[in-house]
N, C-alpha and C positions, 0 to 999 in steps of 0.2 A: 307830271312830277308835282305840279305845284295842287294838283287835287288831290294826291296820295300823302302830301305833305298835310293840308289842310284835313284831310280825314285822320290824320295819327291825332293832328291835335286836341279838334276836337272826340273823335272816339276816347282820346284819355281823359277831355275835362269831364267831357256825359258820366265813364268811369268811376271819374273820380268821386263827381256828385252824385251817385246812385253808392258806391260807400259809405257817403257818407249817410247819407239817407237810411241805409240798410247797417251800418253801424258796424261794420269791415273794413274800416280806412286804417287801420292799423295795422293789421296784418298783410294787407295789397300793400305792391310798388308802384313805380313809375310803369312797366312793363306789364303790370299785372291790370294797371286801372285803363292802361288803353285796347287789350284786349276784350274786359268785360263791356268797354265800351261799344268794341268795333262786332263785336260777338251777339249782346246786344241788341244791338240795330240790324241786326240778321234776320232776330227771334222777331222784331218787331215787324219787321218786312216783311217775313210770313204769314203770322197770324195778325195783328192789331192793323198796319198800313189798310190791306184788302179791304177792314170792316170800318174803318176809318176813312179812307182816300186819302192819306194823308202818306206822303214817299218820307224814309229816313235818309237819315245823312250816308248811308252805303249807295243810296241811287244818287247823289253828286247833288242832293239840293238841303241846303241849307237856311231854313226860315225856321222862324218858333217854330211853327207847329212840327217841322218836321226832327227838332232835337228835343221835346217834347215828349213824342213815339220812338224815339231810340232811349231818351232818357226813361222811359217805362217799361222799355224792351230789356236794359240793363238789370233793372230795380227786379224786373223777374225772374232775369239767369243769376241775379245775387240770392234769390229769396227760394229761386230752385238750389243750388249750391249750398244755403244754408240749413234747409231743411234736406238732403243727401248728407251733408258732413253732421250735424247734430241732432239731428230725428224732428229741430223744429223749424217751423218764419221767426225772424224777429219781429 
């Protein structure tokens, strides 16, 4: 139960920072930040984590490397959403 709460909080923080980096913060609320953070970490776990050998926050690891990889996945997710919505990445 505690791991789920920590995952939701860290996912929200990662989603919020990613939305600040991608300049979509005004369009997103708290729930969408959490979703972006967790889904972005899942994307990073599939594509980035095997290459770098660093786990993500979805794997229960809360280190600087895991946070960075999860943030990179969230930024990639927001870039893909921007491409689909506007036809270009910011």
